[in-house]
Structure formats: C-alpha cells, structure tokens
N, C-alpha and C positions, 0 to 999 in steps of 0.2 A: 908420471903417474899423477892423476888429478887428486887434489885435496878437496874432499867434500865437506861442506858445513851443514849441520842440521839447523833448519829454521822453524820446524814445527813437527808435531806428531798428530796424525789423523786418528782421533779417538772414537769417532762414530759418524754415521750419516745424519742428515737433518732434513726431514721432509721427504717428498717423493721426487723432487726436481733435480737430483744429482748434487746437492750441496753436502759438504763434509764439515764436521766439527774439528777444529784444529786447536790444540794447545800450543800457543806460539812460543818459540825459543829464540826469538830474534829481537834485537833492539830497533829494527827497522821494518816493522810490519807494514807501514804505509807504502814503503818502497817494494818490499818483497812480494806483497800480495796485491799490488795494483793490477787492474785488468791489463792483459797483454804480457805480464811478467812470465818468464819461463822458469819452471821449477822441475824437479825430478822427484819421483816417488820411488823410494828404495823398497824393492820387493823382496820376498823371501829368497834366499840364495844369493843375495847381493846384487842382482840386476837392478837397473834403474830405468824407469819409464818416464820419458819427458812429457810434461803437461804444460798447458798455457792457461793462466788464470783468466776466467771469463767474468767473474764477479767476486766482490769481497764486501763483507759487512761484519759487524761485531754483534754478538748476542750473549748477554751475561759475561762470563769470563772467557768465552770462546771467540775465535775468528771463524766465520763461516765462509767457505770458498766453494766456487763451482769452477769447472774446467771446460774449455772448448771441446765439443764433441762428446761430452759425458753429461747428458741432460736428464738422466733417469737414475733413481736410487739403485737399480740393479747394476748400472754401469760402475758405480763407485763402492758398492758393498765390499768388494774384494780388497779395498785399500785400508779397511779398518785395522788399526795397530801399526800402520806403516809410517815411516819418517818422510818428511818433506825436506829436500836438500837443494842446495845451490852449489855450483862449482866454486872452489876457493878463489878462482880468478875473478869472480863476480862480486867481490867484497867492495863496499864503498870506501872512499878515502876518509881517513879519520884524522881528527885534530890531535894535537899534542895532548897527552894525558887521557885519550880515549882508547879503549881496547875492545877486541872482540871476545865473546864468551870463551871460545876455544883457546884463546891465548892465556886466559886466567885460570880456567879449570885445569887442574893438574899441578899448579904451582905449589911449592912448599911455602909454608907460612912460619915466620919466626918473629919474636918480639924484638924491640929495639935493644934489649939486653943480650940478644943472640940465642934465646931459648927457643927450641923447636916447638911449634904448636900442633902442626898437622899439615894436611894437604887439602886444597880447595877441590871439593867434589861436585859442587852444584852452585848455581847462581839463581836466587829468587828475586823477583821484581814486584814486591807487594805495594809499592806506592812511591813515596818521595825519593827514596834511594834504593839501590840494589842491596841485597843481603847475601853475603857469601857463606856457604855451608862448608865448614872445615871438619874433615874427618880426622879424629884423633885416635891414637892407639890406646886401647884400654879405657876409654872414656866416651861419654856421649858426644855427639857432634856439637860443634860450637857455631853460633850464628854471629857473624861479624858484619856490622853495617859498613858499606862502602862510602865513607865520609872522610874528609881531610884530617879530622882530629884523631881518627883511628888508623887509617891506611897511610903510612908515611912514605913508603917507597915500593915501586913495582919494577923489578929487574927481570925482563923477559929473557935476556941473554943467559942469566944464571938460573932462571925459573924459580925465583924467590920473591915473596911479598913480605915486607916488613911492616908490622903493626905496632902501635902504641897500646899496650895492654892496660886499659883503664880498670879500676876496681869494679867488680861485679859484672864485667863483660863476659867472662867465661866461668861457668859452674865447675867446681872441682868435685 
C-alpha cells in the first residue's frame, strides 16, 4: 500500500488560464512544484488524479500552479478544496536532524522532567523557524518554536518529542 504525503491544498482558482491557488504544506516547494513535477490530486471518494506541473509562481502567501492539459479555469474549478499529494517513495533524502512533517505530526510531547504536554497536531512555518502546535487536554493549544534551546530530543521510534519547558512558553 502506498503511503501518500500531502504537499499542499488547492484553495481556489486564480485567473482564467487554469492556475490554482495552493496553500503549501511542504518544506520543498521549489522541488515539489517545479515544472515537470508529478503530483496527485486527491478527489472526493479517495481516488487520485495524476497531474504534471506546467508552471509555478508565488503570489502573496500562495503558490500558484498550472498543470499540463488544464489551461482553462473551467478545467480546474472541480479541484477546489482538494489535496495535492506525492507518493511516500518520492521523499527527498534528509540530513541528520531533518524530519518530514508527517513524521513529527502525531508525536507525543513531554518535558525533560517527564511531564506529558500533549500531541503535535500541526506545524506552522511563519518565518525564521517552524512552530509546532501542541494539542493539550483541557487547555488551549501550545505553540512551541522548533529551536535547539526548546526541542531537546526527537525519538521517532517511540513517537516522543522531549522539550525544555522555559518559563512563559506555555500558558496555563
């Protein structure tokens, strides 16, 4: 069974020439969206339609993509709300200490003292470093910066991330 990775979500069309607006969910947009790259659009019901990227550019916070053979807004209208995916076998090789989003999302978070904090439910990329959104039981979500002084250990085998809980990092 193929492991599918989400690399973006088509949120709307753009113009009349078949471009779509994509909110990117990948650390590798220049590789994933380069002309000639093969992607899959997940349709309702779980089917996937293969597409080939014809063009890529950025506009505001969106990636704008067009696909081979889909040169009109009417051709891409049906994809609004769909996920863009790649096969899990198409993942780039990573350096030591680099992780894919799908490896981190779902990990349990604990402090260096062993206290459970919650589960990573989302990763935001606002600028200098990623921010991990940790869902906590009975409390607001916590935002943890992915920096060396906070994230002390990532154990993918145990599905656990250990953090140094600095004062003021989490609202109680």
